[in-house]
Each structure stands twice: as C-alpha cells, then as structure tokens.
ZADO-1210 file (C-alpha; in nm, 4 decimals, padded with zeros to 6 digits):
<atoms>
<atom x="12.2561" y="02.2971" z="-02.1445" code="MET" pos="1"/>
<atom x="12.3822" y="01.9554" z="-02.2429" code="ASN" pos="2"/>
<atom x="12.1668" y="01.7692" z="-02.4898" code="GLN" pos="3"/>
<atom x="12.1701" y="01.4082" z="-02.3796" code="LEU" pos="4"/>
<atom x="11.9875" y="01.1224" z="-02.5585" code="ARG" pos="5"/>
<atom x="11.9792" y="00.7424" z="-02.5294" code="HIS" pos="6"/>
<atom x="12.2301" y="00.6891" z="-02.2438" code="GLY" pos="7"/>
<atom x="12.4784" y="00.9634" z="-02.3343" code="ALA" pos="8"/>
<atom x="12.7190" y="01.0607" z="-02.0672" code="THR" pos="9"/>
<atom x="12.6765" y="01.4163" z="-01.9171" code="PRO" pos="10"/>
<atom x="12.9612" y="01.6777" z="-01.9594" code="VAL" pos="11"/>
<atom x="13.0940" y="01.7706" z="-01.6164" code="HIS" pos="12"/>
<atom x="13.1140" y="02.1399" z="-01.5274" code="GLN" pos="13"/>
<atom x="13.2957" y="02.3074" z="-01.2432" code="ALA" pos="14"/>
<atom x="13.0245" y="02.3278" z="-00.9823" code="ARG" pos="15"/>
<atom x="12.7048" y="02.1784" z="-01.1200" code="VAL" pos="16"/>
<atom x="12.6082" y="01.9366" z="-01.4004" code="ASN" pos="17"/>
<atom x="12.3104" y="02.0225" z="-01.6242" code="THR" pos="18"/>
<atom x="12.1352" y="01.7305" z="-01.7839" code="LEU" pos="19"/>
<atom x="11.8697" y="01.6740" z="-02.0461" code="ARG" pos="20"/>
<atom x="11.7587" y="01.3283" z="-02.1651" code="VAL" pos="21"/>
<atom x="11.4900" y="01.2228" z="-02.3952" code="VAL" pos="22"/>
<atom x="11.3975" y="00.8539" z="-02.4230" code="HIS" pos="23"/>
<atom x="11.1237" y="00.6580" z="-02.6209" code="HIS" pos="24"/>
<atom x="11.2280" y="00.3165" z="-02.5092" code="ASP" pos="25"/>
<atom x="11.0981" y="00.1952" z="-02.1501" code="PRO" pos="26"/>
<atom x="11.4259" y="00.0143" z="-02.0767" code="CYS" pos="27"/>
<atom x="11.6262" y="00.3201" z="-02.1487" code="GLU" pos="28"/>
<atom x="11.3991" y="00.5484" z="-01.9427" code="ALA" pos="29"/>
<atom x="11.4176" y="00.3038" z="-01.6459" code="GLN" pos="30"/>
<atom x="11.7955" y="00.2715" z="-01.6739" code="SER" pos="31"/>
<atom x="11.8350" y="00.6554" z="-01.6651" code="TRP" pos="32"/>
<atom x="11.6182" y="00.6979" z="-01.3641" code="MET" pos="33"/>
<atom x="11.7887" y="00.4140" z="-01.1906" code="GLU" pos="34"/>
<atom x="12.1095" y="00.6035" z="-01.2262" code="SER" pos="35"/>
<atom x="11.9358" y="00.8881" z="-01.0409" code="ILE" pos="36"/>
<atom x="11.7288" y="00.7101" z="-00.7724" code="CYS" pos="37"/>
<atom x="11.8291" y="00.3466" z="-00.7667" code="GLY" pos="38"/>
<atom x="11.6785" y="00.0205" z="-00.8737" code="PRO" pos="39"/>
<atom x="11.2996" y="00.0081" z="-00.9520" code="HIS" pos="40"/>
<atom x="11.0565" y="-00.1572" z="-01.1752" code="GLN" pos="41"/>
<atom x="10.8840" y="00.0543" z="-01.4584" code="LEU" pos="42"/>
<atom x="10.5640" y="-00.0654" z="-01.6175" code="GLN" pos="43"/>
<atom x="10.4419" y="00.1350" z="-01.9130" code="VAL" pos="44"/>
<atom x="10.0806" y="00.0769" z="-02.0367" code="GLY" pos="45"/>
<atom x="10.1341" y="00.1984" z="-02.3876" code="ALA" pos="46"/>
<atom x="10.5135" y="00.1706" z="-02.4699" code="PRO" pos="47"/>
<atom x="10.4652" y="00.3301" z="-02.8200" code="GLN" pos="48"/>
<atom x="10.3400" y="00.6433" z="-02.6618" code="ARG" pos="49"/>
<atom x="10.6367" y="00.6940" z="-02.4033" code="LEU" pos="50"/>
<atom x="10.7970" y="01.0297" z="-02.4378" code="GLN" pos="51"/>
<atom x="11.0239" y="01.0354" z="-02.1373" code="PHE" pos="52"/>
<atom x="11.2040" y="01.3674" z="-02.0574" code="GLN" pos="53"/>
<atom x="11.4258" y="01.4576" z="-01.7661" code="HIS" pos="54"/>
<atom x="11.5915" y="01.8074" z="-01.7361" code="THR" pos="55"/>
<atom x="11.7966" y="01.8525" z="-01.4292" code="ALA" pos="56"/>
<atom x="12.0814" y="02.0120" z="-01.2355" code="THR" pos="57"/>
<atom x="12.3121" y="01.8165" z="-01.0282" code="VAL" pos="58"/>
<atom x="12.4561" y="01.9883" z="-00.7204" code="LEU" pos="59"/>
<atom x="12.8040" y="01.8293" z="-00.6946" code="LYS" pos="60"/>
<atom x="12.8741" y="01.8555" z="-00.3222" code="SER" pos="61"/>
<atom x="12.6290" y="01.5905" z="-00.2121" code="MET" pos="62"/>
<atom x="12.4992" y="01.4822" z="-00.5623" code="SER" pos="63"/>
<atom x="12.1456" y="01.6265" z="-00.5135" code="THR" pos="64"/>
<atom x="11.9520" y="01.6245" z="-00.8360" code="VAL" pos="65"/>
<atom x="11.6869" y="01.9010" z="-00.9063" code="LEU" pos="66"/>
<atom x="11.4806" y="01.8525" z="-01.2082" code="GLY" pos="67"/>
<atom x="11.1689" y="01.8241" z="-01.4121" code="ARG" pos="68"/>
<atom x="11.0331" y="01.4756" z="-01.5183" code="VAL" pos="69"/>
<atom x="10.7497" y="01.3606" z="-01.7392" code="GLN" pos="70"/>
<atom x="10.6740" y="01.0318" z="-01.9120" code="TYR" pos="71"/>
<atom x="10.4026" y="01.1338" z="-02.1724" code="GLY" pos="72"/>
<atom x="10.1903" y="00.8188" z="-02.0920" code="THR" pos="73"/>
<atom x="10.0615" y="00.6421" z="-01.7855" code="ASP" pos="74"/>
<atom x="10.3347" y="00.4503" z="-01.5935" code="VAL" pos="75"/>
<atom x="10.3615" y="00.2573" z="-01.2720" code="ARG" pos="76"/>
<atom x="10.6874" y="00.2459" z="-01.0782" code="ILE" pos="77"/>
<atom x="10.7361" y="-00.0396" z="-00.8235" code="GLY" pos="78"/>
<atom x="10.9926" y="00.0002" z="-00.5458" code="ILE" pos="79"/>
<atom x="11.0991" y="-00.2909" z="-00.3067" code="ASP" pos="80"/>
<atom x="11.2467" y="-00.2501" z="00.0348" code="GLU" pos="81"/>
<atom x="11.6131" y="-00.1688" z="00.0608" code="ALA" pos="82"/>
<atom x="11.6440" y="-00.0955" z="-00.3113" code="GLN" pos="83"/>
<atom x="11.6470" y="00.2851" z="-00.3365" code="LEU" pos="84"/>
<atom x="11.9681" y="00.4710" z="-00.2570" code="ASN" pos="85"/>
<atom x="11.8086" y="00.8082" z="-00.2361" code="CYS" pos="86"/>
<atom x="11.4981" y="00.9996" z="-00.1220" code="TYR" pos="87"/>
<atom x="11.2785" y="01.0993" z="-00.4185" code="SER" pos="88"/>
<atom x="11.0573" y="01.4155" z="-00.3529" code="ILE" pos="89"/>
<atom x="10.8197" y="01.5149" z="-00.6323" code="SER" pos="90"/>
<atom x="10.5439" y="01.7774" z="-00.6828" code="LEU" pos="91"/>
<atom x="10.3331" y="01.7861" z="-01.0123" code="PRO" pos="92"/>
<atom x="10.3326" y="02.1017" z="-01.2079" code="LEU" pos="93"/>
<atom x="10.0324" y="01.9621" z="-01.3898" code="GLU" pos="94"/>
<atom x="09.8573" y="01.6261" z="-01.3830" code="GLY" pos="95"/>
<atom x="09.8438" y="01.3773" z="-01.0962" code="GLN" pos="96"/>
<atom x="10.0253" y="01.0889" z="-00.9429" code="GLN" pos="97"/>
<atom x="09.9547" y="00.8400" z="-00.6605" code="GLU" pos="98"/>
<atom x="10.1835" y="00.6769" z="-00.4168" code="LEU" pos="99"/>
<atom x="10.0584" y="00.3527" z="-00.2679" code="ARG" pos="100"/>
<atom x="10.2235" y="00.2336" z="00.0626" code="LEU" pos="101"/>
<atom x="10.1223" y="-00.0534" z="00.3025" code="PRO" pos="102"/>
<atom x="09.9623" y="00.2097" z="00.5243" code="ALA" pos="103"/>
<atom x="09.7433" y="00.3611" z="00.2381" code="GLY" pos="104"/>
<atom x="09.7346" y="00.5792" z="-00.0589" code="LEU" pos="105"/>
<atom x="09.8801" y="00.9355" z="-00.0982" code="ALA" pos="106"/>
<atom x="09.7422" y="01.1309" z="-00.3797" code="ARG" pos="107"/>
<atom x="09.9606" y="01.4086" z="-00.5375" code="SER" pos="108"/>
<atom x="09.8817" y="01.7147" z="-00.7540" code="ASP" pos="109"/>
<atom x="09.9903" y="02.0794" z="-00.7732" code="VAL" pos="110"/>
<atom x="09.9001" y="02.1204" z="-00.4089" code="ASN" pos="111"/>
<atom x="10.0419" y="01.7934" z="-00.2663" code="TYR" pos="112"/>
<atom x="10.3824" y="01.6473" z="-00.3161" code="GLY" pos="113"/>
<atom x="10.5037" y="01.2994" z="-00.2190" code="VAL" pos="114"/>
<atom x="10.8249" y="01.1591" z="-00.0660" code="ILE" pos="115"/>
<atom x="10.9544" y="00.8251" z="-00.1535" code="ILE" pos="116"/>
<atom x="11.1731" y="00.7066" z="00.1418" code="SER" pos="117"/>
<atom x="11.4240" y="00.4263" z="00.1115" code="PRO" pos="118"/>
<atom x="11.3574" y="00.0915" z="00.2954" code="GLN" pos="119"/>
<atom x="10.9774" y="00.1005" z="00.2251" code="VAL" pos="120"/>
<atom x="10.7900" y="-00.1100" z="-00.0184" code="ARG" pos="121"/>
<atom x="10.5693" y="00.1237" z="-00.2332" code="GLN" pos="122"/>
<atom x="10.4342" y="00.1870" z="-00.5770" code="GLU" pos="123"/>
<atom x="10.4024" y="00.5174" z="-00.7684" code="LEU" pos="124"/>
<atom x="10.1379" y="00.5657" z="-01.0526" code="THR" pos="125"/>
<atom x="10.2009" y="00.8644" z="-01.2777" code="ILE" pos="126"/>
<atom x="09.9370" y="00.9976" z="-01.5102" code="ALA" pos="127"/>
<atom x="10.0470" y="01.0596" z="-01.8725" code="GLY" pos="128"/>
<atom x="09.9768" y="01.4292" z="-01.8514" code="ASN" pos="129"/>
<atom x="10.1799" y="01.4640" z="-01.5341" code="CYS" pos="130"/>
<atom x="10.4944" y="01.6909" z="-01.5477" code="CYS" pos="131"/>
<atom x="10.6669" y="01.7206" z="-01.2096" code="LYS" pos="132"/>
<atom x="10.9400" y="01.8751" z="-01.0103" code="LEU" pos="133"/>
<atom x="11.1612" y="01.6072" z="-00.8713" code="GLN" pos="134"/>
<atom x="11.4414" y="01.6295" z="-00.6148" code="VAL" pos="135"/>
<atom x="11.6648" y="01.3242" z="-00.5501" code="ALA" pos="136"/>
<atom x="11.8743" y="01.3382" z="-00.2263" code="ILE" pos="137"/>
<atom x="12.1117" y="01.0452" z="-00.1798" code="CYS" pos="138"/>
<atom x="12.0778" y="00.8459" z="00.1389" code="HIS" pos="139"/>
<atom x="12.4261" y="00.9258" z="00.2697" code="SER" pos="140"/>
<atom x="12.3771" y="01.3006" z="00.2303" code="ALA" pos="141"/>
<atom x="12.0413" y="01.2941" z="00.4142" code="MET" pos="142"/>
<atom x="12.1897" y="01.0726" z="00.6976" code="HIS" pos="143"/>
<atom x="12.4911" y="01.3210" z="00.7333" code="LYS" pos="144"/>
<atom x="12.2758" y="01.6265" z="00.7602" code="VAL" pos="145"/>
<atom x="12.0470" y="01.4572" z="01.0061" code="LEU" pos="146"/>
<atom x="12.3291" y="01.3587" z="01.2311" code="GLU" pos="147"/>
<atom x="12.4554" y="01.7261" z="01.2230" code="GLU" pos="148"/>
<atom x="12.1170" y="01.8361" z="01.3514" code="LEU" pos="149"/>
<atom x="12.0936" y="01.5562" z="01.6130" code="LEU" pos="150"/>
<atom x="12.4600" y="01.5976" z="01.7313" code="LEU" pos="151"/>
<atom x="12.4762" y="01.2088" z="01.7573" code="HIS" pos="152"/>
<atom x="12.4555" y="00.9153" z="01.5300" code="PRO" pos="153"/>
<atom x="12.1136" y="00.8187" z="01.3836" code="ALA" pos="154"/>
<atom x="12.0153" y="00.4756" z="01.5109" code="GLN" pos="155"/>
<atom x="11.7092" y="00.4094" z="01.3099" code="ARG" pos="156"/>
<atom x="11.5965" y="00.4847" z="00.9400" code="PRO" pos="157"/>
<atom x="11.4772" y="00.8308" z="00.8555" code="LEU" pos="158"/>
<atom x="11.1340" y="00.7826" z="00.6985" code="VAL" pos="159"/>
<atom x="10.9175" y="01.0848" z="00.6087" code="PHE" pos="160"/>
<atom x="10.5475" y="01.1160" z="00.6131" code="GLU" pos="161"/>
<atom x="10.4788" y="01.0493" z="00.2390" code="PRO" pos="162"/>
<atom x="10.2278" y="01.3323" z="00.1588" code="ARG" pos="163"/>
<atom x="10.3540" y="01.6910" z="00.1600" code="MET" pos="164"/>
<atom x="10.1238" y="01.9828" z="00.1772" code="VAL" pos="165"/>
<atom x="10.2983" y="02.2011" z="-00.0726" code="ALA" pos="166"/>
<atom x="10.0636" y="02.4999" z="-00.0782" code="SER" pos="167"/>
<atom x="10.1212" y="02.6469" z="00.2672" code="GLU" pos="168"/>
<atom x="10.3466" y="02.6617" z="00.5637" code="GLY" pos="169"/>
<atom x="10.7226" y="02.5619" z="00.5917" code="ALA" pos="170"/>
<atom x="10.6964" y="02.2916" z="00.3183" code="VAL" pos="171"/>
<atom x="10.5675" y="02.5519" z="00.0656" code="ALA" pos="172"/>
<atom x="10.8718" y="02.7613" z="00.1584" code="GLY" pos="173"/>
<atom x="11.0896" y="02.4478" z="00.0906" code="TRP" pos="174"/>
<atom x="10.9433" y="02.4100" z="-00.2706" code="TRP" pos="175"/>
<atom x="11.0145" y="02.7804" z="-00.3220" code="ARG" pos="176"/>
<atom x="11.3739" y="02.7126" z="-00.2377" code="MET" pos="177"/>
<atom x="11.3893" y="02.4191" z="-00.4903" code="VAL" pos="178"/>
<atom x="11.2417" y="02.6443" z="-00.7706" code="ARG" pos="179"/>
<atom x="11.4834" y="02.9247" z="-00.6708" code="PHE" pos="180"/>
<atom x="11.7906" y="02.6926" z="-00.6906" code="LEU" pos="181"/>
<atom x="11.6827" y="02.5438" z="-01.0141" code="MET" pos="182"/>
<atom x="11.6431" y="02.8925" z="-01.1707" code="GLN" pos="183"/>
<atom x="11.9710" y="03.0323" z="-01.0294" code="GLU" pos="184"/>
<atom x="12.1874" y="02.7216" z="-01.1108" code="THR" pos="185"/>
<atom x="12.0679" y="02.7293" z="-01.4762" code="SER" pos="186"/>
<atom x="12.2096" y="03.0856" z="-01.5243" code="GLN" pos="187"/>
<atom x="12.5696" y="03.1085" z="-01.6744" code="GLU" pos="188"/>
<atom x="12.6675" y="03.3872" z="-01.4428" code="GLN" pos="189"/>
<atom x="12.5092" y="03.3040" z="-01.1220" code="SER" pos="190"/>
<atom x="12.5480" y="03.3755" z="-00.7449" code="LEU" pos="191"/>
<atom x="12.6128" y="03.0105" z="-00.7178" code="PHE" pos="192"/>
<atom x="12.9157" y="03.0188" z="-00.9255" code="GLY" pos="193"/>
<atom x="13.1269" y="02.9626" z="-00.6157" code="ASP" pos="194"/>
<atom x="13.1409" y="02.6089" z="-00.4870" code="VAL" pos="195"/>
<atom x="13.1043" y="02.7086" z="-00.1259" code="SER" pos="196"/>
<atom x="12.7704" y="02.8746" z="-00.2012" code="MET" pos="197"/>
<atom x="12.6321" y="02.5617" z="-00.3732" code="THR" pos="198"/>
<atom x="12.7622" y="02.3444" z="-00.0949" code="ARG" pos="199"/>
<atom x="12.5957" y="02.5557" z="00.1734" code="ASP" pos="200"/>
<atom x="12.2678" y="02.5929" z="-00.0181" code="MET" pos="201"/>
<atom x="12.2593" y="02.2194" z="-00.0853" code="GLU" pos="202"/>
<atom x="12.3059" y="02.1463" z="00.2877" code="ARG" pos="203"/>
<atom x="12.0362" y="02.4000" z="00.3656" code="ALA" pos="204"/>
<atom x="11.7967" y="02.2376" z="00.1266" code="LEU" pos="205"/>
<atom x="11.8352" y="01.8976" z="00.2956" code="ILE" pos="206"/>
<atom x="11.8147" y="02.0434" z="00.6431" code="LYS" pos="207"/>
<atom x="11.4978" y="02.2382" z="00.5460" code="GLY" pos="208"/>
<atom x="11.3388" y="01.9237" z="00.4336" code="LEU" pos="209"/>
<atom x="11.4132" y="01.7376" z="00.7543" code="ILE" pos="210"/>
<atom x="11.2762" y="02.0152" z="00.9691" code="LEU" pos="211"/>
<atom x="10.9674" y="02.1003" z="00.7699" code="SER" pos="212"/>
<atom x="10.8322" y="01.7685" z="00.6643" code="GLN" pos="213"/>
<atom x="10.7133" y="01.5198" z="00.9454" code="PRO" pos="214"/>
<atom x="10.9399" y="01.2300" z="00.9833" code="ASN" pos="215"/>
<atom x="11.0646" y="00.9642" z="01.2315" code="THR" pos="216"/>
<atom x="11.2969" y="01.2142" z="01.3969" code="TYR" pos="217"/>
<atom x="11.0692" y="01.5208" z="01.4159" code="SER" pos="218"/>
<atom x="10.9861" y="01.4707" z="01.7868" code="ALA" pos="219"/>
<atom x="11.3478" y="01.4258" z="01.8876" code="GLU" pos="220"/>
<atom x="11.4590" y="01.7274" z="01.6788" code="LEU" pos="221"/>
<atom x="11.1828" y="01.9386" z="01.8483" code="ALA" pos="222"/>
<atom x="11.2876" y="01.8165" z="02.1915" code="ASP" pos="223"/>
<atom x="11.6547" y="01.8931" z="02.1264" code="SER" pos="224"/>
<atom x="11.5914" y="02.2414" z="02.0079" code="SER" pos="225"/>
<atom x="11.3755" y="02.3224" z="02.3110" code="GLU" pos="226"/>
<atom x="11.6300" y="02.1732" z="02.5686" code="ALA" pos="227"/>
<atom x="11.9495" y="02.3076" z="02.4341" code="ALA" pos="228"/>
<atom x="12.2762" y="02.1256" z="02.4578" code="TYR" pos="229"/>
<atom x="12.5110" y="02.2509" z="02.7411" code="PRO" pos="230"/>
<atom x="12.7182" y="02.5455" z="02.6405" code="GLN" pos="231"/>
<atom x="13.0378" y="02.3699" z="02.7229" code="TYR" pos="232"/>
<atom x="12.9454" y="02.0847" z="02.5024" code="LEU" pos="233"/>
<atom x="12.8769" y="02.3252" z="02.2094" code="ARG" pos="234"/>
<atom x="13.2240" y="02.4897" z="02.2725" code="ARG" pos="235"/>
<atom x="13.3847" y="02.1521" z="02.2645" code="ALA" pos="236"/>
<atom x="13.2124" y="02.0581" z="01.9390" code="CYS" pos="237"/>
<atom x="13.3026" y="02.3924" z="01.7792" code="GLN" pos="238"/>
<atom x="13.6715" y="02.3501" z="01.8851" code="PHE" pos="239"/>
<atom x="13.6613" y="02.0200" z="01.7126" code="ILE" pos="240"/>
<atom x="13.5194" y="02.1529" z="01.3978" code="ARG" pos="241"/>
<atom x="13.7834" y="02.4430" z="01.3883" code="GLU" pos="242"/>
<atom x="14.0863" y="02.2263" z="01.4689" code="ASN" pos="243"/>
<atom x="14.0033" y="01.8782" z="01.3495" code="ALA" pos="244"/>
<atom x="14.3160" y="01.8606" z="01.1288" code="SER" pos="245"/>
<atom x="14.5446" y="01.9136" z="01.4262" code="GLU" pos="246"/>
<atom x="14.6827" y="01.6569" z="01.6644" code="ASP" pos="247"/>
<atom x="14.4052" y="01.7031" z="01.9229" code="LEU" pos="248"/>
<atom x="14.4152" y="01.5527" z="02.2889" code="GLN" pos="249"/>
<atom x="14.1350" y="01.5296" z="02.5309" code="LEU" pos="250"/>
<atom x="14.3223" y="01.7972" z="02.7430" code="ALA" pos="251"/>
<atom x="14.2664" y="02.0457" z="02.4584" code="ASP" pos="252"/>
<atom x="13.9026" y="01.9840" z="02.4607" code="LEU" pos="253"/>
<atom x="13.8873" y="02.0159" z="02.8396" code="GLU" pos="254"/>
<atom x="14.0547" y="02.3612" z="02.8163" code="ARG" pos="255"/>
<atom x="13.8339" y="02.4630" z="02.5218" code="ALA" pos="256"/>
<atom x="13.5126" y="02.3595" z="02.7022" code="SER" pos="257"/>
<atom x="13.6090" y="02.4704" z="03.0515" code="GLY" pos="258"/>
<atom x="13.5061" y="02.1637" z="03.2287" code="VAL" pos="259"/>
<atom x="13.6683" y="01.8409" z="03.3613" code="SER" pos="260"/>
<atom x="13.7380" y="01.5286" z="03.1729" code="HIS" pos="261"/>
<atom x="13.4504" y="01.3307" z="03.3521" code="ALA" pos="262"/>
<atom x="13.1923" y="01.6103" z="03.2890" code="THR" pos="263"/>
<atom x="13.2935" y="01.6486" z="02.9238" code="LEU" pos="264"/>
<atom x="13.2899" y="01.2624" z="02.8573" code="TYR" pos="265"/>
<atom x="12.9444" y="01.2205" z="03.0152" code="ASP" pos="266"/>
<atom x="12.8029" y="01.5157" z="02.8047" code="ALA" pos="267"/>
<atom x="12.9312" y="01.3646" z="02.4846" code="PHE" pos="268"/>
<atom x="12.7850" y="01.0162" z="02.5768" code="ARG" pos="269"/>
<atom x="12.4528" y="01.1551" z="02.6982" code="ARG" pos="270"/>
<atom x="12.3882" y="01.4065" z="02.4175" code="HIS" pos="271"/>
<atom x="12.5890" y="01.2593" z="02.1180" code="CYS" pos="272"/>
<atom x="12.5994" y="00.8864" z="02.1947" code="SER" pos="273"/>
<atom x="12.9754" y="00.8997" z="02.1207" code="LEU" pos="274"/>
<atom x="13.2898" y="00.9513" z="02.3181" code="SER" pos="275"/>
<atom x="13.4923" y="01.2752" z="02.2423" code="PRO" pos="276"/>
<atom x="13.7438" y="01.0676" z="02.0477" code="THR" pos="277"/>
<atom x="13.4888" y="00.8992" z="01.8330" code="ASN" pos="278"/>
<atom x="13.3100" y="01.2237" z="01.7716" code="TYR" pos="279"/>
<atom x="13.6376" y="01.3644" z="01.6484" code="LEU" pos="280"/>
<atom x="13.6900" y="01.0648" z="01.4207" code="LYS" pos="281"/>
<atom x="13.3454" y="01.0839" z="01.2682" code="ARG" pos="282"/>
<atom x="13.3990" y="01.4544" z="01.1956" code="TYR" pos="283"/>
<atom x="13.7330" y="01.3862" z="01.0331" code="ARG" pos="284"/>
<atom x="13.5806" y="01.1087" z="00.8244" code="LEU" pos="285"/>
<atom x="13.3092" y="01.3384" z="00.6930" code="HIS" pos="286"/>
<atom x="13.5737" y="01.6030" z="00.6164" code="ALA" pos="287"/>
<atom x="13.7610" y="01.3572" z="00.4023" code="VAL" pos="288"/>
<atom x="13.4495" y="01.2513" z="00.2223" code="ARG" pos="289"/>
<atom x="13.3576" y="01.6215" z="00.1555" code="GLN" pos="290"/>
<atom x="13.7007" y="01.6821" z="00.0245" code="ALA" pos="291"/>
<atom x="13.6814" y="01.3906" z="-00.2023" code="LEU" pos="292"/>
<atom x="13.3551" y="01.5099" z="-00.3505" code="LEU" pos="293"/>
<atom x="13.4444" y="01.8770" z="-00.3669" code="ASP" pos="294"/>
<atom x="13.8146" y="01.8682" z="-00.4855" code="GLY" pos="295"/>
<atom x="13.9767" y="01.7669" z="-00.8145" code="PRO" pos="296"/>
<atom x="13.8791" y="01.4256" z="-00.9423" code="ILE" pos="297"/>
<atom x="14.2477" y="01.3116" z="-00.9520" code="LYS" pos="298"/>
<atom x="14.3319" y="01.3386" z="-00.5838" code="GLN" pos="299"/>
<atom x="14.5838" y="01.1678" z="-00.3565" code="ASN" pos="300"/>
<atom x="14.3610" y="00.9984" z="-00.1002" code="ILE" pos="301"/>
<atom x="14.6378" y="00.9554" z="00.1602" code="SER" pos="302"/>
<atom x="14.7217" y="01.3293" z="00.1293" code="ALA" pos="303"/>
<atom x="14.3662" y="01.4305" z="00.1734" code="VAL" pos="304"/>
<atom x="14.3235" y="01.1980" z="00.4854" code="ALA" pos="305"/>
<atom x="14.6426" y="01.3206" z="00.6398" code="MET" pos="306"/>
<atom x="14.5245" y="01.6843" z="00.5840" code="GLY" pos="307"/>
<atom x="14.2094" y="01.6010" z="00.7744" code="CYS" pos="308"/>
<atom x="14.4025" y="01.4624" z="01.0756" code="GLY" pos="309"/>
<atom x="14.4479" y="01.0914" z="01.0018" code="PHE" pos="310"/>
<atom x="14.8028" y="00.9440" z="01.0329" code="ASN" pos="311"/>
<atom x="14.7311" y="00.5761" z="01.0087" code="HIS" pos="312"/>
<atom x="14.6173" y="00.4930" z="00.6503" code="MET" pos="313"/>
<atom x="14.5160" y="00.1303" z="00.7209" code="GLY" pos="314"/>
<atom x="14.2911" y="00.2248" z="01.0075" code="ARG" pos="315"/>
<atom x="14.1497" y="00.5282" z="00.8153" code="PHE" pos="316"/>
<atom x="14.0468" y="00.3024" z="00.5181" code="SER" pos="317"/>
<atom x="13.8770" y="00.0519" z="00.7550" code="SER" pos="318"/>
<atom x="13.6914" y="00.3302" z="00.9447" code="ASP" pos="319"/>
<atom x="13.5924" y="00.5025" z="00.6178" code="TYR" pos="320"/>
<atom x="13.4388" y="00.1877" z="00.4746" code="ARG" pos="321"/>
<atom x="13.2431" y="00.1149" z="00.8044" code="LYS" pos="322"/>
<atom x="13.1159" y="00.4691" z="00.8038" code="ALA" pos="323"/>
<atom x="13.0014" y="00.5077" z="00.4371" code="PHE" pos="324"/>
<atom x="12.9832" y="00.1352" z="00.3079" code="ALA" pos="325"/>
<atom x="13.2393" y="00.2178" z="00.0422" code="GLU" pos="326"/>
<atom x="13.6111" y="00.2779" z="00.0146" code="THR" pos="327"/>
<atom x="13.7633" y="00.6229" z="-00.0471" code="PRO" pos="328"/>
<atom x="13.8454" y="00.5042" z="-00.4013" code="SER" pos="329"/>
<atom x="13.4801" y="00.4041" z="-00.4501" code="ASP" pos="330"/>
<atom x="13.3843" y="00.7613" z="-00.3548" code="THR" pos="331"/>
<atom x="13.6136" y="00.9115" z="-00.6329" code="LEU" pos="332"/>
<atom x="13.5095" y="00.6569" z="-00.8900" code="GLU" pos="333"/>
<atom x="13.1271" y="00.7170" z="-00.8252" code="ARG" pos="334"/>
<atom x="13.2014" y="01.0867" z="-00.8557" code="ARG" pos="335"/>
<atom x="13.3620" y="01.0335" z="-01.1984" code="ARG" pos="336"/>
</atoms>
C-alpha cells in the first residue's frame, strides 16, 4: 500500500489506487478530505490532538472511494448547499457521530450509518474515538446509475434518507458488499484484477445503494419495477446499447423493436422522457465518458468519440459539456 503523508500524490496502479495518509495539521486534513468529497469546513476542538488517518481504495471506473477514516479528536464538519460533489456514506466501526440537518438529528454508531447528500446544508460531529468506514460516490456516477435504473433523465436531485439501519435488511447487505470489496481490492492477486470486474462491481455497489436506502426516487423505482416497460421498448434500448457505434437510423430501431415509428416514439417519450434520437445520443455520450475514464490516460479524444458513433466533433464537444458540466479534456485531466 502506498504510504502518503502531508499532501503526497498517490501512485496510480492499473485498476485501483490504494491510499494511506496521516496528518496532524487541521488544514492538511481538511484539504485532503476536500479532494475526496468536496469543499467543507473543518473545526477541531483540540488541534494539538489531531491524528487524522485515511486508508482507502479508489475504484477507477467511476472514482468511488472505499476506506477507513478517523480524526483522533472531536471534530465538526460543516457543509453548505451545493458544495459537495459526492455522496459520503459512513458507518462507525467504533465510537459515534451525529449528522444535523434542518429536519433534525441523525445519530450514528456501529448499527446506524449516515449519508451526506449534496445540495443539503448539514453538519457532522465526529467523536474523537470514532473510526469509521466511509464510501464516497461522485455525483455524476450516482446520477448515471440512477438514470440507467429509471430509463429516463433524472429531473430532480437524488437525496437519501440520512440515517441507515446498517444491522439488518438490504442496507446490511450493502455494507457487507462494501467490506468485501475493500478486502478483495487490497489483495495483490484478486478476482478484481480485471478492470471489467471492478467496473461491474462498482456499478452494482451504486445501484445497490439506490435500491436499498430510501430516497427521493424510491417510489418511482418501485412503480417502474412493478409496471414493466413494454417489451418492444426494451428491445429497442438493447439494440441501441449493442449497436451505438454504428450509423443507426430510426428505421433500424423500428425493425429491432417490431413496432411502428409512432408507437416507438411515443414509448420513448412516455417512459424515457427522450426521443429515440436523444436516447441514442445520451448513451453515446456516456460511452465516451466511460472510455475516457477506463482507457489509457493519453487518449485521442476525437478517436474515442468517433469510435462511439459521433462524427461531428464540434457538436460532440458541446453536447458533452452540457451533459457532464465539463469538457472531455477536463475528464482526462481530472483523472490524471
């Protein structure tokens, strides 16, 4: 495992990054966690007693961070609206913490975890004896998996119920998955030595959280699972996923689905809130982003985009920025 101290840069490995940092300075501890979760305010009651430690694994496909965190002294973390760029999910292995929101207080110990969702003002108080598991999932990854489950764009923020019952039910199973992934990815010779395995498990981890922990989309997801999408729409979506890099025409989708243009168009609008053309474009954009995150750091962006079905680079760049709030070059640079 890479030993990192006082702002050192992690050594990048093929499929996961392993990190270990130790800080005794509050500003350095805050700066490090801001690089993981985004801007926040750190208040330390006894700075001279701070013994911040973070040991983690970074799954590279969607930049999910799985780790253990402790501060060694009582701290308070303040989070303003629209500051965090990730969802922070934590469960104490020992000690306690409290998450204060406008709606009330969520206490957390070995049986109860908490979720800090972006776009919500909140304050987290962590006891000095608290050592906890922490999972950080970036906003864009959570949004992408949510839309895969919905089969249409998410129109409002995804906000989780802040307190997690971690000792029973599906949420307990989700935390077992976290522990399993942390253990396996720390091994030199692991089942997850193949990037396709880590990518699929990372997506399953995010999907499992959305499905197991109550959130603002739980009712809609339950309704959509009970009222299945039309089989012809599923055939059309599957055809797009398998042939997105080809020069697809609406007639190709009609043949694949077995229904008329009007029926297919109406189904996409009703169930996906997109036209078939825009659904295809969105899928291609996500395919480019995934390729940039999974492939070599030095990639030809135009070649990647053309390989995913785009043939007009100016329009592609504009659509990419609108979809992800960053340019393709920004995606590569952030990965570096």
